[in-house]
C-alpha positions in Angstrom: -128.7 1.8 -71.2 -125.9 -1.0 -72.1 -126.3 -4.5 -70.9 -123.2 -5.5 -69.2 -122.3 -9.5 -70.3 -120.0 -9.6 -67.6 -122.8 -9.0 -65.1 -125.3 -11.0 -66.6 -123.4 -14.0 -67.1 -122.3 -13.4 -63.1 -125.9 -13.2 -62.1 -126.9 -15.9 -64.1 -124.6 -18.0 -62.5 -125.2 -17.3 -59.2 -129.0 -17.9 -60.0 -128.0 -21.5 -61.5 -125.8 -22.7 -58.7 -127.8 -21.1 -55.9 -130.5 -23.2 -57.8 -128.5 -26.4 -58.1 -127.1 -26.3 -54.6 -130.2 -27.1 -52.4 -130.4 -30.5 -54.4 -127.2 -32.5 -53.6 -126.9 -31.0 -49.8 -130.1 -32.4 -49.5 -130.0 -35.6 -51.1 -126.3 -35.9 -49.6 -127.8 -36.0 -46.2 -130.7 -37.9 -47.2 -128.9 -40.5 -48.9 -126.9 -41.7 -45.3 -130.0 -41.5 -43.4 -131.5 -44.2 -45.8 -128.4 -46.4 -45.9 -128.9 -46.3 -42.2 -132.6 -46.8 -42.1 -132.3 -49.9 -44.8 -129.3 -51.3 -41.9 -131.5 -51.2 -39.5 -134.4 -52.9 -41.4 -132.1 -55.7 -42.7 -130.5 -56.0 -38.9 -133.8 -56.1 -36.8 -136.7 -57.4 -39.3 -138.8 -54.3 -37.8 -141.4 -53.3 -40.6 -141.5 -49.9 -39.3 -137.3 -49.1 -40.7 -138.5 -50.2 -43.8 -141.6 -48.3 -44.1 -140.0 -45.0 -43.1 -137.2 -46.0 -46.1 -139.2 -46.8 -48.6 -141.0 -43.3 -48.3 -137.8 -41.4 -47.9 -136.2 -43.3 -51.4 -139.4 -41.8 -52.8 -138.6 -37.8 -51.8 -134.8 -39.0 -52.8 -135.7 -40.1 -56.1 -137.6 -36.9 -56.9 -134.4 -34.7 -55.0 -132.2 -36.6 -57.2 -133.7 -36.2 -60.3 -134.1 -32.4 -59.8 -130.3 -32.3 -58.7 -129.3 -33.7 -62.5 -131.6 -31.4 -64.0 -130.5 -28.5 -62.9 -126.5 -29.3 -62.4 -126.3 -30.7 -66.5 -126.8 -27.4 -67.4 -123.8 -25.3 -65.4 -121.0 -27.2 -66.8 -122.7 -25.8 -70.6 -122.3 -22.6 -69.2 -118.4 -22.9 -68.9 -118.4 -23.0 -72.5 -121.0 -20.6 -73.4 -120.0 -17.6 -71.2 -116.8 -18.4 -69.4 -115.1 -20.2 -72.7 -111.8 -18.0 -71.6 -111.7 -20.0 -68.4 -112.6 -22.9 -69.9 -110.0 -23.4 -72.1 -107.4 -21.9 -68.9 -108.5 -24.3 -66.7 -109.0 -27.7 -68.9 -106.1 -29.4 -68.4 -107.1 -29.6 -64.7 -111.6 -29.3 -64.4 -111.7 -31.4 -67.3 -110.4 -34.4 -65.9 -111.7 -33.0 -62.5 -115.6 -32.8 -63.5 -114.8 -36.2 -66.0 -113.9 -38.3 -62.7 -117.1 -37.1 -61.1 -119.5 -38.7 -64.1 -117.4 -42.0 -63.7 -116.8 -42.4 -60.4 -120.1 -41.0 -58.6 -122.9 -40.4 -61.0 -122.6 -43.9 -62.5 -122.3 -45.1 -59.4 -125.0 -43.4 -58.0 -127.3 -43.9 -61.1 -126.9 -47.3 -61.2 -127.8 -48.7 -57.6 -130.6 -46.0 -57.2 -132.7 -48.2 -59.9 -131.4 -51.0 -57.3 -132.7 -49.3 -54.7 -135.9 -47.8 -55.9 -137.1 -50.9 -58.0 -135.2 -54.0 -56.4 -137.3 -53.8 -53.0 -138.6 -57.3 -52.5 -137.5 -58.1 -56.1 -133.3 -58.8 -54.8 -131.9 -60.2 -51.7 -132.3 -57.6 -48.5 -129.0 -58.0 -48.3 -128.3 -56.3 -52.0 -131.0 -53.9 -51.4 -129.0 -52.8 -48.4 -125.6 -52.7 -50.9 -127.6 -50.2 -53.1 -128.5 -47.9 -50.4 -124.9 -47.5 -49.1 -123.5 -47.9 -52.7 -125.9 -44.6 -53.5 -125.1 -42.9 -50.2 -120.9 -43.5 -51.2 -121.3 -41.9 -54.4 -123.1 -39.0 -52.8 -119.8 -38.2 -51.4 -117.3 -39.2 -53.9 -119.5 -36.3 -55.7 -119.2 -34.0 -53.2 -115.1 -34.8 -53.5 -114.6 -33.8 -56.7 -116.7 -31.0 -57.1 -115.4 -29.4 -53.8 -111.9 -30.3 -55.1 -112.5 -28.3 -58.2 -114.1 -25.8 -56.7 -111.8 -25.0 -53.8 -108.9 -25.0 -56.4 -110.3 -21.5 -57.6 -110.0 -20.2 -53.9 -106.8 -21.5 -53.2 -105.0 -22.5 -56.7 -102.0 -25.3 -56.1 -100.3 -27.5 -57.9 -100.6 -25.3 -61.2 -98.8 -22.9 -63.4 -100.1 -20.4 -65.8 -98.6 -19.9 -68.6 -99.6 -18.5 -72.1 -102.9 -18.0 -70.5 -102.9 -21.6 -69.9 -103.2 -23.6 -66.2 -100.6 -26.4 -66.7 -100.8 -28.9 -63.4 -97.4 -29.4 -61.9 -98.8 -31.4 -59.0 -102.3 -33.4 -58.9 -102.2 -34.1 -55.5 -101.3 -30.2 -54.3 -104.0 -29.4 -57.1 -106.6 -31.9 -55.3 -105.8 -30.9 -52.1 -105.5 -27.5 -52.3 -105.2 -25.7 -49.2 -109.1 -24.7 -48.4 -110.1 -28.2 -49.8 -110.0 -30.3 -46.6 -112.4 -27.3 -44.4 -114.7 -27.2 -47.1 -115.1 -30.8 -47.7 -116.3 -31.3 -44.1 -118.0 -28.2 -43.9 -119.8 -28.8 -46.6 -121.0 -32.7 -45.8 -121.7 -31.8 -42.2 -124.0 -29.5 -43.6 -125.7 -31.7 -46.1 -125.9 -34.2 -42.8 -127.7 -30.9 -41.2 -130.2 -30.0 -44.2 -131.3 -33.7 -44.5 -131.6 -34.3 -40.6 -134.0 -31.1 -40.2 -135.7 -31.7 -43.3 -136.5 -35.1 -42.0 -137.0 -34.1 -38.3 -139.8 -31.1 -39.6 -141.5 -33.6 -41.6 -141.9 -36.1 -38.8 -143.2 -33.5 -36.5 -145.5 -32.5 -39.0 -146.8 -35.6 -39.4 -146.7 -35.7 -35.7 -149.1 -33.2 -35.2 -151.5 -34.9 -37.9 -151.3 -38.2 -35.6 -150.2 -40.0 -38.6 -147.8 -42.9 -38.5 -146.9 -42.2 -35.3 -144.6 -44.3 -34.0 -142.7 -44.3 -37.2 -142.3 -40.7 -37.1 -141.5 -40.8 -33.1 -138.4 -43.1 -33.9 -137.7 -40.9 -37.2 -137.8 -37.8 -35.1 -135.6 -39.1 -32.6 -132.8 -40.7 -34.6 -132.9 -37.0 -35.9 -132.5 -34.9 -32.7 -129.4 -37.3 -31.4 -127.6 -36.3 -34.7 -128.2 -33.0 -34.8 -127.1 -32.6 -30.8 -123.8 -33.5 -32.0 -123.1 -32.4 -35.7 -125.3 -28.7 -35.4 -122.0 -28.0 -32.7 -119.0 -29.9 -34.3 -120.6 -27.7 -37.8 -119.7 -24.8 -35.8 -115.7 -25.9 -34.8 -115.6 -27.3 -38.6 -116.7 -23.3 -39.6 -114.2 -21.8 -37.3 -111.1 -23.8 -38.8 -112.7 -22.4 -42.2 -112.6 -19.2 -40.8 -108.7 -19.2 -40.0 -107.9 -21.0 -43.4 -110.1 -18.3 -45.0 -108.0 -15.5 -43.4 -104.5 -17.0 -44.1 -105.0 -17.6 -48.1 -108.0 -15.0 -48.9 -108.0 -12.3 -46.4 -109.9 -9.8 -48.5 -112.8 -12.2 -47.9 -112.7 -12.6 -44.2 -112.2 -8.4 -44.3 -115.5 -8.0 -46.1 -117.3 -10.7 -43.8 -116.7 -8.7 -41.1 -116.8 -5.4 -42.4 -113.4 -4.5 -41.5 -111.7 -1.4 -43.7 -108.7 -1.1 -41.9 -106.0 -3.4 -40.8 -106.1 -3.1 -36.9 -106.1 -4.5 -33.4 -109.0 -5.1 -31.2 -111.4 -5.8 -33.8 -115.4 -6.0 -32.9 -117.3 -8.2 -33.8 -120.4 -6.6 -35.9 -123.8 -7.6 -35.1 -125.3 -5.4 -36.9 -124.1 -2.3 -39.6 -124.2 -1.2 -43.2 -121.4 -1.2 -44.9 -120.7 1.8 -47.2 -118.3 0.9 -49.7 -118.1 3.8 -51.4 -116.7 5.7 -48.9 -114.7 2.8 -47.3 -116.7 2.9 -43.7 -119.7 1.5 -42.2 -122.9 2.9 -40.7 -125.1 2.2 -37.8 -122.1 -0.3 -36.3 -123.6 -2.2 -33.3 -120.6 -4.8 -32.4 -118.7 -6.4 -29.3 -115.4 -5.2 -28.7 -112.1 -7.6 -29.5 -114.4 -10.2 -29.9 -113.8 -10.4 -34.1 -110.2 -10.3 -32.6 -111.1 -13.2 -30.6 -112.5 -15.4 -33.1 -110.1 -14.8 -36.0 -106.6 -15.2 -34.3 -107.8 -16.7 -30.8 -106.4 -13.5 -29.4 -108.0 -10.7 -27.6 -106.0 -8.1 -29.2 -105.1 -10.2 -32.5 -104.9 -8.2 -35.8 -107.3 -8.4 -38.3 -106.9 -7.7 -42.3 -108.7 -4.6 -43.4 -110.5 -4.2 -47.7 -108.1 -1.3 -47.2 -105.1 -4.0 -47.7 -106.4 -4.0 -51.8 -107.5 -1.6 -54.2 -111.3 -0.7 -54.1 -111.7 -2.8 -57.8 -110.3 -5.8 -56.2 -113.1 -5.4 -53.1 -115.5 -8.2 -53.5 -119.3 -6.5 -53.2 -119.3 -6.1 -48.8 -122.9 -5.5 -48.3 -123.5 -8.9 -49.9 -120.9 -11.0 -48.0 -121.0 -9.0 -44.8 -124.8 -9.8 -44.1 -124.7 -13.2 -46.1 -122.3 -14.5 -43.6 -124.6 -13.1 -40.6 -127.3 -15.4 -41.9 -125.3 -18.0 -41.7 -124.4 -17.8 -38.3 -127.5 -17.3 -37.1 -129.0 -19.7 -38.6 -126.4 -21.7 -37.0 -127.1 -21.3 -33.4 -130.3 -21.3 -34.2 -129.8 -25.1 -35.4 -128.1 -25.3 -31.7 -130.5 -24.2 -30.0 -132.7 -26.7 -31.3 -130.8 -29.4 -31.1 -130.1 -28.0 -27.4 -133.7 -28.0 -26.5 -134.8 -31.8 -28.3 -132.0 -32.7 -25.7 -134.1 -31.2 -22.4 -137.6 -32.6 -24.3 -136.3 -36.1 -24.2 -137.9 -36.6 -20.6 -140.7 -38.5 -20.5 -141.2 -37.7 -24.3 -142.1 -34.3 -24.4 -139.7 -33.6 -27.9 -143.1 -35.9 -29.8 -146.2 -34.3 -27.8 -145.0 -30.5 -27.4 -146.3 -28.3 -30.4 -144.4 -25.2 -30.3 -141.3 -27.7 -30.7 -143.6 -29.6 -33.8 -144.1 -26.1 -35.3 -140.9 -25.0 -34.8 -139.1 -28.1 -36.5 -141.7 -27.4 -39.2 -140.1 -23.9 -39.3 -136.8 -25.0 -39.1 -136.9 -27.4 -42.0 -135.8 -24.8 -44.4 -133.8 -22.9 -42.8 -130.5 -25.3 -43.9 -131.2 -24.1 -47.0 -131.0 -20.9 -46.5 -128.2 -21.1 -44.6 -126.4 -23.1 -47.3 -127.2 -20.6 -50.1 -126.1 -17.7 -47.7 -122.7 -19.6 -47.4 -122.1 -20.1 -51.2 -123.0 -16.4 -51.4 -120.4 -15.2 -48.7 -117.8 -17.9 -50.7 -118.4 -17.2 -54.1 -118.8 -13.2 -54.3 -116.3 -12.8 -51.6 -114.1 -14.1 -54.0 -114.8 -11.2 -56.3 -113.3 -10.1 -58.8 -111.2 -13.0 -58.9 -112.1 -16.9 -60.6 -109.3 -18.9 -59.5 -108.0 -16.5 -57.0 -105.2 -14.5 -57.3 -104.2 -15.6 -60.9 -107.3 -15.1 -63.3 -110.3 -12.4 -62.8 -114.2 -12.7 -64.2 -113.7 -10.4 -66.5 -110.5 -12.0 -67.9 -112.7 -15.1 -68.6 -115.7 -14.3 -69.6 -116.5 -15.6 -73.7 -115.2 -12.2 -75.7 -117.8 -12.6 -78.6 -120.7 -12.6 -75.6 -123.2 -9.9 -75.4 -125.3 -8.3 -73.1 -128.3 -9.1 -75.1 -127.6 -12.9 -75.5 -126.3 -12.9 -71.2 -129.7 -11.5 -70.6 -131.6 -14.3 -73.4 -130.4 -16.5 -71.6 -130.6 -15.6 -68.3 -134.9 -15.0 -68.9 -134.6 -18.9 -69.7 -132.7 -20.3 -66.9 -135.0 -18.5 -64.8 -138.4 -19.6 -67.1 -137.3 -22.9 -67.3 -135.6 -23.6 -63.6 -139.0 -22.1 -62.8 -141.4 -24.5 -64.4 -139.0 -27.8 -63.0 -139.0 -26.0 -59.6 -142.7 -26.0 -59.6 -143.1 -29.4 -61.1 -140.8 -31.3 -58.5 -142.1 -29.1 -55.6 -145.6 -30.0 -56.5 -144.6 -34.5 -56.7 -142.8 -33.8 -53.4 -146.1 -32.2 -52.0 -147.7 -35.2 -53.1 -145.2 -37.6 -51.8 -145.3 -35.9 -48.2 -149.5 -36.3 -48.6 -149.6 -39.7 -49.3 -147.1 -40.5 -46.4 -145.7 -43.6 -44.8 -148.9 -46.0 -46.2 -148.2 -49.2 -47.2 -149.6 -48.9 -50.7 -149.6 -52.6 -51.0 -151.9 -53.4 -48.4 -155.1 -54.4 -49.2 -154.5 -54.0 -52.8 -154.2 -56.7 -55.7 -152.5 -55.9 -58.6 -155.8 -55.2 -60.7 -157.2 -52.2 -57.9 -154.0 -50.0 -58.3 -154.8 -46.9 -59.7 -152.8 -46.4 -63.4 -151.4 -43.4 -61.7 -149.4 -43.6 -58.9 -150.3 -39.8 -57.5 -154.3 -40.8 -58.1 -153.5 -43.2 -54.8 -152.7 -39.8 -52.6 -155.5 -40.0 -49.7 -155.6 -38.9 -46.2 -156.5 -41.7 -44.0 -155.7 -39.8 -40.8 -157.7 -37.2 -39.1 -156.1 -34.5 -36.8 -156.8 -33.7 -33.1 -155.3 -31.1 -31.4 -154.5 -30.7 -28.3 -154.2 -27.4 -25.9 -149.9 -27.6 -25.7 -149.6 -30.9 -26.6 -150.2 -33.5 -29.5 -152.8 -36.0 -28.7 -152.5 -39.0 -30.7 -154.7 -39.3 -33.4 -155.8 -43.3 -34.6 -156.8 -44.3 -38.5 -160.0 -42.5 -39.3 -161.4 -46.2 -39.9 -161.4 -46.9 -36.1 -162.7 -44.6 -34.3 -160.4 -41.8 -34.7 -161.8 -38.3 -34.0 
């Protein structure tokens, strides 16, 4: 069987992007959380805020490092696998990626050093400023990257001459039609990811009876944020969907599994898209709801996939089900946020074991939702790389063979597997140590040569029937 370099290059880029995306989406939200903790510590002088900030800064450092390592090769692939695209889009994407490095990455890297190593070594105000700058850097980075990616979906401010994109308006190209919606959608997704991870980890510590007061504060903060942002994300998603229907109607048709342009379109809860026969099998839907959601009219017209040739349709099955995974998890997030509000009375939100266990599970759902969302966005654009202007086959490196693409794909999978395993191992060790003050009761000469060898479990677990009992440190009579 002949290896197709186009298919293998698409798989390779999808793997790299999916692997990389989970790190910045977490670090953006976590950086802002750390900045808030630093601000509270600076204002109140409460050591619990500082302890929380120190702990989550360690986590941020690991995630930031893994994001950098996994992201570097993404730009290399433009040259190795997509050289025609690199040459064609260099007038726009070259400066955009450079702006991201100069304005964001340098800012983050410089102030991250102060945030990590400057605690109690620089004035508290300077340390707070470093935390804020790191958070600002993550937003600047996402601005440039999402602007560049959005331009590929809704190209504007350029013209294609002799196979090369020439910028005619930088403002139109940067602030292209889909950028505001996609930027807002991604930023809120980052806050939701950070919020649910912090809430899940705090819930795990509460179940173990560790650092109860500090983790109660962290959990409470996250639940208040999630209560407002989870429903907000649904509203932004609706606006994003309307924008997508205007500029990429075929993608919306694939998301809805709608083959023919029609009115009174049902919202399909379940279906098996059959692209070969241009139909769905085993449909279960709610009448007229898709029309209402997409047009805000019960009999609104929804575009169908038959508006374009079959070869210009995206892989409908993947887009259709990825969209439902994303939306389903989003609704689950809203449900947990509302449950947190209902359990506020008498502090039940940090006592009910079923809720805390649920939050542990929810800590992984934002990552799944983000990857599913990227599948919808990127696969739904197929077969175009720059929508309506350059397709994927035209963008591929002419000299690339199937064997070369397969070799690099295997290499990326192996290396990324090692990087991910090492990163997860170290993150688990950080979580295992927890929020303990490593300096407490130690002299400089007593500290272990290897930081991870200091890890130990100072608390034991006491299980209740339905609630979490407050366990005490083992050396203070805890059980």
